[in-house]
C-alpha positions in Angstrom: 7.9 -2.9 19.6 9.5 -2.4 16.2 10.3 -6.1 16.0 6.7 -7.2 15.9 5.8 -4.5 13.4 7.7 -6.1 10.6 5.7 -9.3 10.7 2.3 -8.0 9.7 1.7 -11.0 7.4 -1.6 -11.6 5.7 -3.6 -14.2 7.7 -6.4 -15.3 5.4 -9.4 -16.6 7.2 -12.6 -16.5 5.1 -14.9 -16.3 8.1 -17.1 -13.5 9.1 -19.7 -11.1 7.7 -17.2 -8.3 7.3 -14.8 -10.2 5.1 -14.8 -7.4 2.4 -14.9 -4.5 4.8 -11.6 -2.6 4.7 -10.4 -1.5 8.2 -8.0 1.4 8.8 -5.3 1.4 11.4 -3.2 4.5 12.1 0.1 4.5 13.9 1.7 7.8 15.0 5.5 7.9 15.1 8.0 10.7 16.0 8.9 11.0 12.3 5.3 11.0 11.0 2.6 8.3 10.6 1.8 5.0 9.0 -1.6 3.9 7.8 -2.6 0.2 7.3 -5.7 -0.8 5.4 -6.7 -4.4 5.8 -9.7 -6.6 4.7 -11.9 -7.9 7.4 -11.0 -11.5 6.4 -7.3 -10.7 6.6 -6.8 -11.7 3.0 -5.3 -8.4 1.8 -3.6 -5.3 3.1 -1.7 -2.2 2.1 0.4 0.3 4.1 1.5 3.8 3.5 3.6 6.2 5.4 3.9 10.0 5.6 6.8 11.8 7.1 5.9 15.0 9.1 7.3 17.5 6.5 6.6 15.5 3.4 4.2 16.5 0.6 3.9 12.8 -0.5 3.0 9.4 0.9 5.0 6.3 0.4 3.1 3.1 -0.4 4.4 -0.2 0.7 3.4 -3.7 1.8 0.6 -4.3 -0.7 -0.2 -8.0 -0.1 -3.1 -10.1 -1.3 -3.4 -13.8 -0.2 -2.9 -16.2 -3.2 -6.3 -17.8 -2.5 -8.1 -14.6 -3.4 -5.7 -13.1 -6.0 -7.1 -12.0 -9.5 -10.3 -10.8 -7.9 -9.6 -7.1 -8.0 -8.5 -6.8 -4.3 -5.1 -5.4 -5.1 -6.6 -2.7 -7.3 -9.2 -1.9 -4.6 -6.5 -1.6 -2.0 -4.3 0.7 -4.0 -7.3 2.9 -4.9 -8.4 3.1 -1.3 -4.9 4.0 -0.3 -4.8 6.8 -2.9 -8.1 8.1 -1.7 -6.8 8.2 1.9 -3.6 9.9 0.8 -5.6 12.5 -1.2 -7.9 13.1 1.7 -4.8 14.0 3.8 -4.2 16.9 1.3 -1.3 15.1 -0.4 -1.0 15.1 -4.2 1.8 12.5 -4.7 2.0 8.8 -4.1 5.4 7.0 -4.4 6.4 3.4 -4.3 9.2 1.1 -5.2 9.2 -1.9 -7.6 11.6 -4.3 -9.2 12.2 -3.0 -12.8 10.6 -5.2 -15.5 8.5 -7.1 -12.9 4.8 -7.8 -13.4 4.1 -5.5 -10.5 5.8 -2.7 -12.3 3.5 -3.3 -15.3 0.5 -3.5 -13.0 1.2 -0.2 -11.3 1.8 1.4 -14.7 -1.7 0.3 -15.8 -3.0 2.0 -12.6 -1.4 5.3 -13.7 2.1 5.2 -12.1 5.2 6.3 -14.0 8.9 6.3 -13.6 10.3 8.8 -11.1 13.9 7.8 -10.3 16.1 4.8 -9.6 16.1 3.8 -6.0 18.6 1.8 -3.9 19.2 -1.9 -4.3 18.1 -2.0 -8.0 14.6 -0.9 -7.4 12.8 1.8 -9.4 10.6 4.4 -7.8 7.3 5.1 -9.4 5.1 8.2 -8.9 1.5 9.0 -9.4 0.0 12.5 -9.1 -3.3 12.2 -7.3 
């Protein structure tokens, strides 16, 4: 159910030939769909959602396990997500970050720019794909 869905943590187990293979999981919902991309070793994941009538996708839950950070996995995940979003015929990716955080700087280096202020002190960033 919805309760279990929130706890998709990164379980990092370095075992297996397909460690660097990114798998795709699609969930259909009444409001639209969510797509999760996850490394075979479980050490990194990203999720994005698309509402039925939306012309954009919303990126969330980008996580890379501390043991494999600074190896380009986050960048690869975001680029894979952007490719998937683009392949769905969408031209806009949106996400939320804390203003002034290192993650905001990181997304800006990847081509995201300010869109609007969001709830709870977050800022929404946008990228045209």
